[in-house]
C-alpha positions in Angstrom: 0.0 0.0 0.0 1.6 3.3 -1.1 1.3 6.5 0.8 0.2 9.4 -1.4 -1.1 12.0 1.0 -1.2 12.0 4.8 -0.9 14.1 7.9 1.3 13.2 10.9 -1.4 13.9 13.4 -4.5 15.9 14.0 -6.2 17.9 16.8 -7.9 15.7 19.4 -9.7 18.2 21.6 -12.8 18.5 19.5 -14.4 21.5 17.9 -15.8 22.8 21.2 -13.1 21.4 23.5 -15.3 18.4 24.2 -12.3 16.5 25.5 -11.5 19.1 28.1 -15.0 19.2 29.3 -15.3 15.5 29.6 -12.0 14.9 31.4 -12.7 17.7 33.9 -16.2 16.4 34.5 -14.6 13.0 35.2 -12.2 14.5 37.7 -15.1 16.3 39.4 -17.2 13.0 39.6 -19.7 14.3 37.1 -19.2 11.5 34.5 -18.2 7.9 34.8 -15.1 6.3 33.1 -17.4 4.7 30.6 -19.0 8.1 29.7 -15.5 9.6 29.4 -14.5 6.8 27.0 -17.7 7.3 24.9 -16.7 11.0 24.4 -13.2 9.8 23.4 -14.7 7.3 20.9 -17.0 10.1 19.4 -14.0 12.4 19.0 -11.9 9.7 17.3 -14.7 8.7 15.0 -15.2 12.4 14.0 -11.5 12.8 13.1 -11.2 9.5 11.2 -14.4 10.1 9.1 -13.5 13.7 8.5 -10.1 12.9 7.2 -11.6 10.1 5.0 -14.2 12.4 3.6 -11.6 15.1 2.9 -9.9 12.6 0.5 -6.7 12.0 2.6 -4.8 9.0 1.3 -3.7 7.5 4.6 -5.2 8.4 8.0 -3.3 8.3 11.3 -4.7 6.7 14.4 -3.6 6.5 18.1 -3.1 10.3 17.9 -6.0 10.6 20.5 -5.1 10.9 24.1 -7.0 11.7 27.3 -4.0 13.8 28.5 -0.7 13.3 26.7 0.9 11.0 24.1 4.1 10.5 26.1 2.1 9.6 29.1 0.2 7.1 27.0 3.5 5.5 25.9 4.6 5.3 29.6 1.4 3.4 30.3 1.7 1.3 27.2 5.2 0.0 28.1 4.4 -0.3 31.8 7.0 2.3 32.9 5.1 4.1 35.7 7.4 5.0 38.6 6.9 2.9 41.8 5.1 5.6 43.7 2.1 5.1 41.3 2.0 1.3 41.5 -0.7 1.2 44.2 -3.1 2.9 41.8 -5.0 1.3 38.9 -6.4 2.4 35.5 -7.4 6.0 35.2 -6.5 6.7 38.8 -2.9 5.9 38.1 -3.0 7.6 34.7 -4.3 10.9 36.0 -2.1 10.7 39.1 1.0 10.7 36.9 -0.4 13.7 35.1 -1.7 15.7 38.1 -0.4 14.1 41.2 -2.5 12.6 44.1 -2.6 12.8 47.8 1.0 12.4 48.9 2.1 11.5 45.4 3.8 14.2 43.2 3.1 14.1 39.5 5.6 13.4 36.8 7.7 16.4 35.6 6.2 18.4 32.7 8.2 20.2 30.1 7.9 21.5 26.5 7.7 19.2 23.5 11.0 20.2 21.8 10.5 23.9 20.8 6.6 24.0 20.9 4.2 25.3 23.5 2.8 21.8 24.0 3.8 20.3 27.3 4.5 16.6 27.7 4.9 14.4 30.8 8.5 13.4 31.2 9.1 9.6 31.7 11.0 8.9 34.9 13.2 5.9 34.4 15.8 4.0 36.4 17.9 0.8 36.0 15.1 -1.0 37.7 12.6 -0.1 35.0 11.4 -3.3 33.3 9.4 -2.6 30.2 6.5 -4.8 29.1 3.5 -4.5 26.9 0.8 -3.6 29.4 -2.5 -5.3 28.7 -1.2 -6.6 25.4 -4.5 -7.9 24.1 -6.1 -4.4 24.5 -3.0 -2.2 23.9 -4.2 1.3 23.0 -2.7 1.5 19.5 -4.1 -1.9 18.6 -7.5 -1.1 20.1 -7.8 2.2 18.2 -6.7 0.6 15.0 -9.4 -2.0 15.3 -11.9 0.6 16.4 -11.3 2.5 13.1 -11.5 -0.6 11.0 -14.9 -1.3 12.5 -15.9 2.0 10.8 -14.5 0.8 7.6 -11.4 3.0 7.8 -7.9 1.7 7.5 -5.5 3.7 9.6 -1.8 4.0 10.4 -1.2 3.8 14.2 1.2 6.4 15.5 3.7 5.7 18.3 6.4 7.7 19.9 9.5 6.2 18.5 11.6 4.2 21.1 14.7 6.4 20.7 12.9 9.7 21.2 10.9 8.3 24.1 14.2 7.6 25.9 16.0 10.7 24.8 13.2 12.8 26.1 12.9 10.9 29.3 14.8 11.6 32.6 16.6 9.5 35.1 14.6 9.1 38.3 15.9 11.1 41.2 17.2 8.0 43.0 18.9 6.6 39.9 22.6 6.0 40.2 25.0 8.6 38.8 25.8 7.9 35.2 22.6 6.1 34.4 20.9 7.3 31.2 17.4 6.3 30.0 18.9 5.4 26.6 20.7 2.5 28.5 17.3 0.8 28.5 16.8 0.9 24.7 17.2 -2.8 23.9 14.5 -3.8 26.4 12.1 -1.1 25.1 12.7 -2.1 21.5 11.6 -5.7 22.3 8.3 -4.3 23.6 7.8 -2.4 20.4 8.6 -5.5 18.5 5.9 -7.4 20.3 3.4 -4.6 19.6 4.3 -4.5 15.9 3.8 -8.2 15.6 0.4 -7.9 17.2 -0.5 -5.1 14.9 0.6 -7.1 11.8 -1.4 -10.0 13.1 -4.5 -7.8 13.1 -3.9 -6.8 9.5 -2.3 -3.4 10.1 -0.3 -2.4 7.0 1.6 0.7 8.3 2.9 2.1 11.6 4.3 5.5 12.2 7.2 5.9 14.7 7.7 9.6 15.7 11.3 10.6 16.3 11.2 14.3 17.0 14.4 14.1 19.1 16.4 13.7 15.9 15.9 17.4 15.2 18.4 18.2 17.9 22.1 17.5 18.0 22.8 13.9 18.6 26.0 12.1 19.6 27.6 9.2 17.7 26.4 6.9 20.5 22.8 8.1 20.1 23.0 7.7 16.3 24.3 4.2 16.7 21.4 3.5 19.1 19.0 4.7 16.5 20.4 2.4 13.9 20.4 -0.6 16.3 16.8 0.0 17.3 15.5 0.2 13.7 17.6 -2.6 12.4 16.0 -4.8 15.1 12.4 -3.7 14.3 12.9 -4.0 10.6 14.3 -7.5 11.0 10.9 -8.8 12.4 9.5 -11.6 10.2 6.0 -10.2 10.7 5.5 -6.5 11.0 3.7 -3.6 9.3 5.6 -1.2 7.0 7.3 1.5 9.0 7.2 5.3 8.6 10.0 6.9 10.7 8.6 10.4 11.1 10.9 13.2 12.0 9.9 16.9 12.4 10.8 20.3 14.0 13.9 20.8 11.9 16.8 19.2 10.0 17.9 15.8 11.2 21.5 15.9 10.0 23.5 12.7 10.4 20.4 10.8 11.6 19.1 10.8 8.0 22.1 8.6 7.0 21.4 6.2 9.8 17.7 5.9 9.0 18.5 5.4 5.3 20.8 2.5 6.2 17.9 0.7 7.8 15.1 -1.1 6.0 12.2 1.3 7.1 9.8 1.7 4.2 9.3 5.4 4.6 11.0 8.4 6.2 9.1 11.6 7.0 11.1 14.9 6.7 10.1 18.4 7.7 10.9 20.8 4.8 9.3 23.8 6.5 11.4 24.0 9.7 14.2 22.0 8.1 14.7 23.1 4.5 18.2 21.7 4.7 16.8 18.2 4.8 16.6 18.4 1.0 20.3 18.9 0.7 20.9 16.2 3.3 18.8 13.8 1.3 20.8 14.6 -1.9 24.1 14.2 0.0 23.4 10.6 0.8 22.2 9.8 -2.7 18.5 9.9 -1.9 16.3 7.0 -1.0 15.9 5.1 -4.2 14.0 2.2 -2.6 12.0 4.2 0.0 9.1 6.6 0.3 9.8 10.2 1.5 6.8 11.7 3.2 7.4 15.4 2.4 6.4 17.7 5.2 5.7 20.7 3.0 2.5 22.0 4.6 3.3 23.8 7.9 1.8 22.0 10.9 2.8 24.7 13.4 1.6 28.0 11.8 -1.7 29.1 10.4 -0.7 30.7 7.1 -1.9 29.3 3.8 0.8 27.2 2.1 2.7 28.6 -0.8 1.4 25.8 -3.0 3.8 26.5 -5.9 6.8 26.4 -3.6 5.5 23.3 -1.9 4.9 21.5 -5.1 8.4 22.5 -6.4 9.9 20.9 -3.3 7.9 17.7 -3.8 8.9 17.6 -7.5 12.6 18.0 -6.6 12.3 14.9 -4.4 11.0 12.7 -7.2 14.5 11.9 -8.4 15.7 11.2 -4.8 13.2 8.6 -3.7 11.2 5.7 -5.0 7.9 7.4 -4.0 7.1 10.9 -2.7 4.0 11.4 -0.5 2.7 14.8 0.4 2.3 15.5 4.1 2.4 18.0 6.9 5.7 19.1 8.6 4.4 17.7 11.9 1.2 16.9 13.6 -1.6 19.4 13.1 -2.4 19.3 16.8 -0.4 22.6 17.1 -2.9 24.6 15.0 -6.7 25.3 15.5 -9.2 22.9 14.1 -11.3 24.7 11.4 -11.1 28.2 10.0 -14.8 28.0 9.0 -15.7 28.5 12.6 -14.2 32.0 12.6 -16.7 34.6 11.4 -15.2 37.6 13.2 -11.8 37.9 11.5 -11.1 40.8 9.2 -11.4 39.5 5.6 -7.9 40.4 4.6 -6.5 38.5 7.6 -8.8 35.5 7.1 -7.8 35.2 3.5 -4.2 34.4 4.5 -5.1 31.6 6.9 -5.4 27.8 7.0 -6.3 25.8 10.1 -6.0 22.0 10.4 -9.0 21.2 8.3 -7.9 23.5 5.5 -4.3 22.2 5.7 -5.7 18.7 5.0 -7.3 20.1 1.9 -3.9 21.6 0.9 -2.2 18.3 1.3 -4.9 16.5 -0.8 -4.6 19.2 -3.5 -0.8 19.0 -3.6 -1.1 15.2 -3.9 -3.3 15.7 -7.0 -0.9 18.3 -8.4 2.1 16.0 -7.9 0.3 13.4 -10.0 -1.5 15.6 -12.6 0.6 18.8 -12.8 0.7 22.4 -11.6 -2.6 23.4 -13.3 -4.4 21.6 -10.5 -3.3 24.2 -7.9 -3.0 27.3 -10.2 -6.2 29.0 -9.0 -5.6 28.3 -5.3 -2.0 29.2 -5.5 -2.8 32.6 -7.2 -5.4 33.4 -4.5 -3.0 32.5 -1.7 -0.3 34.7 -3.3 -2.6 37.6 -3.7 -3.7 37.4 0.0 0.0 37.3 1.1 0.8 40.4 -1.0 -2.2 42.5 0.1 -1.2 45.8 1.6 -1.9 46.9 5.2 0.8 45.2 7.3 3.2 48.1 7.7 3.2 50.9 10.3 5.9 53.4 9.3 5.8 55.1 12.7 6.8 51.9 14.5 9.6 51.3 12.1 10.9 54.8 12.4 11.0 54.6 16.2 13.0 51.4 16.0 15.3 52.8 13.5 16.1 55.7 15.9 17.1 53.2 18.5 19.4 51.4 16.1 20.7 48.0 17.0 20.9 48.9 20.7 18.4 48.2 23.5 17.7 51.8 24.4 18.7 53.0 27.8 21.3 51.1 29.9 20.2 50.5 33.5 22.7 51.0 36.4 24.7 48.0 37.4 23.0 45.3 39.4 24.7 46.1 42.7 23.5 49.7 42.5 20.0 48.6 41.6 19.9 46.1 44.5 20.9 48.8 47.0 18.4 51.3 45.7 15.5 48.7 45.6 16.4 47.4 49.1 16.1 50.9 50.4 12.8 51.7 48.7 11.0 48.4 49.1 12.3 47.2 52.5 11.6 43.6 51.8 12.8 40.7 54.2 15.1 37.9 53.1 13.1 35.1 51.5 10.4 37.5 50.4 7.1 35.8 49.5 5.0 36.4 46.4 3.0 34.7 43.7 3.6 34.6 40.0 0.6 36.7 39.0 -2.8 35.1 38.4 -5.2 33.9 41.0 -8.0 31.4 40.5 -10.6 32.5 38.0 -14.0 31.8 39.4 -17.1 31.1 37.4 -18.4 34.5 38.3 -15.3 36.2 36.9 -15.3 34.2 33.6 -19.1 34.9 33.3 -18.5 38.6 33.7 -16.0 38.7 30.9 -18.3 36.8 28.7 -21.3 39.0 29.6 -19.5 42.2 28.9 -18.3 40.9 25.5 -21.8 39.9 24.6 -23.3 43.1 25.8 -25.4 41.5 28.6 -23.8 43.9 31.1 -22.4 47.4 30.8 -18.9 48.6 31.3 -19.6 50.1 34.7 -21.1 46.8 36.1 -18.1 44.9 34.7 -15.6 47.3 36.2 -17.3 46.8 39.6 -17.1 43.0 39.4 -13.4 43.2 38.5 -12.7 45.6 41.4 -14.6 43.4 43.8 -12.4 40.5 42.8 -9.2 42.5 43.1 -10.3 43.5 46.6 -10.8 39.9 47.5 -7.4 38.9 46.2 -5.6 41.7 47.9 -7.4 41.0 51.2 -6.5 37.3 50.9 -2.8 38.0 50.3 -2.6 40.4 53.2 -4.3 37.9 55.4 -1.9 35.2 54.4 1.1 37.4 55.0 2.6 37.6 51.5 5.2 40.3 51.1 4.7 41.3 47.5 1.1 41.2 46.1 -0.5 40.9 42.8 -3.9 42.0 41.6 -4.8 38.5 40.5 -5.5 39.2 36.8 -9.3 38.6 36.8 -9.7 40.7 33.7 -7.3 38.5 31.7 -8.4 35.6 29.6 -4.9 34.5 28.7 -1.5 36.0 29.4 -0.8 36.5 25.6 -4.3 36.9 24.2 -5.1 39.7 26.7 -2.3 41.9 25.4 -2.8 40.8 21.8 -6.3 42.1 21.9 -5.1 45.5 22.9 -2.2 45.8 20.4 -2.5 46.8 16.8 -1.1 44.2 14.4 -2.8 41.3 16.2 -6.0 39.5 15.5 -7.9 37.1 17.9 -10.0 34.1 17.1 -13.2 33.0 18.7 -12.8 29.2 18.5 -9.1 28.8 17.6 -8.3 26.5 20.5 -5.0 24.6 20.7 -4.0 22.1 23.4 -1.2 23.3 25.6 -1.2 20.4 28.0 -3.9 18.0 29.4 -7.1 19.9 29.5 -5.4 23.3 29.2 -6.3 24.9 25.9 -5.3 28.3 24.6 -6.3 30.5 21.7 -3.1 31.8 20.3 -3.6 35.2 18.7 -2.5 35.9 15.1 0.3 38.4 14.7 -0.3 39.6 11.1 1.2 43.1 10.9 3.4 45.7 12.5 2.8 45.9 16.3 2.0 49.1 18.3 0.2 50.0 21.5 -2.7 52.5 21.1 -3.1 53.1 24.8 -2.0 51.7 28.3 -3.1 48.1 28.8 -2.6 47.3 32.5 -2.2 50.6 34.4 -5.7 51.1 35.7 -6.1 47.6 37.2 -2.6 47.6 38.8 -2.9 51.1 40.2 -6.4 50.2 41.6 -4.9 47.2 43.4 -2.0 49.3 44.7 -4.5 51.8 46.1 -6.0 49.0 48.3 -2.8 48.1 50.2 0.4 49.5 51.6 2.4 46.5 50.4 4.0 46.6 47.0 1.8 45.3 44.1 3.6 43.9 41.0 2.7 45.1 37.5 2.3 42.1 35.3 3.3 42.0 31.6 4.0 39.3 29.1 7.4 39.5 27.5 8.2 39.9 23.8 9.6 36.4 23.2 6.5 34.8 24.8 4.2 37.1 22.9 5.7 35.6 19.7 6.1 32.0 20.9 2.5 31.7 22.0 1.1 33.5 18.9 0.9 32.5 15.3 3.4 35.0 13.9 3.8 36.5 10.5 6.3 34.7 8.3 7.2 37.6 6.0 10.0 39.1 8.2 12.6 37.8 10.7 11.3 37.0 14.1 13.9 39.3 15.6 12.3 42.3 13.8 8.8 41.3 15.1 10.1 40.8 18.6 11.6 44.4 18.7 8.2 45.8 17.6 6.5 44.0 20.5 9.2 45.0 22.9 8.8 48.7 22.0 5.1 48.5 22.9 5.9 46.8 26.2 8.6 49.5 26.9 5.9 52.1 26.8 3.8 50.1 29.2 6.7 49.7 31.6 7.2 53.4 31.7 3.5 54.1 32.2 3.4 51.7 35.2 6.4 53.2 36.7 5.0 56.7 36.3 1.9 55.6 38.0 3.9 54.6 41.1 4.3 50.8 40.6 7.7 49.9 41.9 7.9 46.2 40.9 7.1 45.2 37.3 7.2 41.6 36.2 7.8 40.9 32.5 7.2 37.2 32.0 9.2 35.1 29.6 8.2 31.5 30.1 8.9 30.8 26.4 12.5 31.9 26.4 13.8 28.3 26.5 10.9 27.0 24.4 12.0 28.9 21.3 15.6 27.8 21.6 16.5 26.1 18.3 17.1 22.4 18.6 20.5 22.7 16.9 23.2 24.3 19.0 24.7 26.2 16.0 21.5 28.2 15.6 21.2 29.2 19.3 23.6 32.1 19.7 21.7 34.2 17.1 18.4 33.4 18.6 19.5 34.3 22.2 21.0 37.6 21.0 17.7 38.8 19.6 15.6 37.3 22.4 17.7 38.9 25.1 17.9 42.1 23.2 14.1 42.3 22.9 13.6 41.8 26.6 16.2 44.4 27.4 14.6 46.8 25.0 11.3 46.4 26.9 12.8 46.9 30.3 15.9 49.0 30.1 14.1 52.3 30.4 13.1 51.5 34.0 14.7 53.5 36.9 17.2 51.8 39.2 14.6 51.8 42.0 12.1 49.9 39.9 12.5 46.2 40.4 12.2 44.2 37.2 11.0 40.6 37.6 10.6 37.9 35.0 9.1 34.4 35.2 9.9 31.2 33.3 8.3 27.7 33.6 8.5 24.1 32.4 11.8 24.2 30.5 15.3 22.9 30.8 16.8 26.1 32.2 20.4 24.8 32.4 20.7 25.2 28.7 19.9 29.0 28.8 21.2 29.9 32.3 23.7 32.4 30.7 20.9 34.1 28.7 18.8 34.3 31.9 21.6 36.3 33.4 21.9 38.5 30.3 18.3 39.5 30.5 19.5 41.7 33.5 16.2 41.2 35.4 16.5 41.9 39.1 14.5 38.8 40.1 13.8 35.7 38.1 11.1 33.1 39.2 11.3 29.7 37.7 9.6 26.3 37.8 11.5 24.0 40.1 9.0 21.9 42.0 8.4 19.1 39.5 12.1 19.0 38.6 13.1 18.6 42.2 15.0 21.9 42.5 17.3 20.7 39.6 17.9 24.3 38.8 19.8 24.8 42.0 22.8 23.0 40.6 22.7 25.0 37.4 22.7 28.2 39.4 25.6 27.2 41.6 27.6 26.2 38.5 26.8 29.5 36.7 27.5 31.8 39.6 24.1 33.4 39.1 24.1 36.8 41.0 20.5 38.2 40.7 17.4 37.4 42.7 15.9 34.0 42.1 12.5 32.5 43.0 12.6 28.7 42.4 9.0 27.5 42.6 8.4 25.6 45.8 5.2 23.9 44.8 3.6 22.6 41.6 0.4 24.5 40.7 -0.6 22.0 38.0 -1.4 19.5 40.7 -4.4 19.8 43.0 -2.5 18.4 46.0 -1.6 20.8 48.8 2.1 20.4 49.7 3.0 20.5 53.4 5.0 23.1 55.2 7.8 20.6 55.7 8.0 19.7 52.0 8.4 23.3 51.0 10.9 24.0 53.8 13.1 21.2 52.4 13.0 22.8 48.9 13.9 26.2 50.3 16.9 24.9 52.3 18.1 23.1 49.2 17.8 26.4 47.2 19.8 28.2 49.9 22.8 25.9 49.1 23.1 28.0 45.9 21.4 31.3 46.6 22.0 33.9 49.4 19.0 34.6 51.6 18.7 38.2 50.4 18.4 37.0 46.8 16.1 34.1 47.4 12.4 34.6 46.7 9.6 32.2 47.7 6.8 31.6 45.3 4.8 28.9 43.5 6.2 27.7 40.2 3.5 29.3 38.0 0.3 31.3 38.0 -2.7 30.1 40.0 -5.4 30.7 37.4 -6.3 27.0 36.9 -6.5 26.2 40.6 -9.5 26.5 43.0 -9.5 28.9 46.0 -9.5 26.3 48.8 -6.4 24.5 47.6 -4.7 27.9 46.7 -5.3 29.3 50.2 -4.0 26.2 51.9 -0.9 25.9 49.7 0.0 29.6 50.0 -0.5 29.5 53.8 1.9 26.6 54.0 4.3 28.4 51.7 4.4 31.5 53.9 4.8 29.3 57.0 7.7 27.5 55.4 9.4 30.8 54.4 9.0 32.1 58.0 10.5 29.0 59.5 13.5 29.2 57.3 13.9 32.9 57.7 13.7 32.6 61.5 16.3 29.9 61.5 18.6 32.1 59.6 18.1 34.9 62.0 18.5 32.6 64.9 21.7 31.2 63.4 
């Protein structure tokens, strides 16, 4: 069976986030496990039939997940850590995702360089892989489920090499242990699963290997070859598609080509150099190349002529060429047809997942029948891209005046520290939160009501002020040192600002899964960016008027505004980042002028956008750091600049974190067991740091003792005057009872440690 057109994956959340609602209802006891599974079956059926009806040549399955595909793989190969072994079924599954009473969740981090978060496998030399519930293994069950509908599918699995390269050693694992040491045992489990799939009549299986887009050692490449040689040697197996994405795979291409896999998927959007790499090894004369020419990570219509040209250039390098997406379409919204409020000139340039499937199918026809098949569609896309209206000459002139610099240079860190200590008068181990507080149903309803015109601006303003009063009173009662206004007016940390900036557009139904049941609507950055008026000043100054304690102003940084948006692709990211930074610079100055002495500019995506290849990183970090400093360098020495980062491998960007020149950086550290402390010690980090002492993505309330241990561990690398105490992320998704209990314990832990330092 030849692949002609396909996609590497598809959104699983449903057109109205049905998956989110069903899973959260299950957590709340509102639906049974059977009812949850029925919702899952309905969503799977809708995807499979929709792709079939669109004319897609080969349809993927096992792309559905109740929470995360890496977690599904951990369950599939029976690799749950021992602390979850007393739990069964969905209880164990969701405990690994969210934690349970006395049982912390698995660590969570970003899926390569995307905003999707996966649950990190936690492995040790004692891990013994086996095919859990082999007769009903999820990939096999979903393959059979689709076949019952008359639809032949290609099950998708996380490849064994990427599974291990993206895993971590368990905290108690001996020094020197690497998850990749477990490869041979894991491959045998994959072999058993492939044989079972073949026995069921499955013709193709897709093995995703996104880790190959990063630099890989000779040892890792040898492991790749060994794993695929073993799987290809099976006497009974489906044909294998080794799918790579998120960039160029370099030397890994030669290793895969030396195996007997029937097809290799290559990303020609993020990795155009894959074409030269393919030519350098003499092509794949006996294999299929699945050409990732339709962008799975951005929302712009494909340049069909260019995509077809790439596919045509591959015809002499492979036995067969199939048209596909650069990666799974789970990273883009579902259907552009649901968006009725977008400006026509913006909408004309867009394609969501459903439309990208149509582009793949159309390109498949054109590859067989010639360019005329796409001529009309290609001309329309080109006209939409070239339409005027994206340029703001005033913004460009202001940036030209600044030149290549970052504007003003702030005084050195020691002078700022002295000035801020004098003005703010904060104790060592100062306590604060990251920004958002729980968003109640009343708050969300008020935002919806004002948008729909059901309540007026005055009524909405009063509801927001009442909620800010509540949050300020709560924080004062808990004894926090630096307060926040709670952000009740904000729907999302990027969308909220995008809706107030020129050059952005927002969707109504453009939901994308970020992790588990957390979905976001990334805004669309389509033109030059500017700030018509202040965005946060009135809410922050109102909160400050309600307390004598300092209240932080809260902004989202330029890199994160890009990373969590769909960004125009007609100019370098660095140029777009400077435009966003200029708008934020104006906001920083307005907050400062209004008397706000602490301003937090969040950059949780700084590590996320780090290119997988080391050679590409210095250029990225230069413009990313430059954009942050452009946004913040105009602040006075007495104004304390904070930033926040979460769920990333910070050790790889620790130097850049210092280069941001923020006065205080708060980071995720709870799920990663204060791993950052060692990185800080090694780097000689000199600014304030707030390593998160509890995980807000879990409903469990950590004890005072647990947080005290974390703080004492952090003090091994950070002086008390520079150590801040905070959760690891915002509290928006939590409920008030657990939030109050956790913060109360956090403040108590900080006081214990502070008092012991004074006593010592």
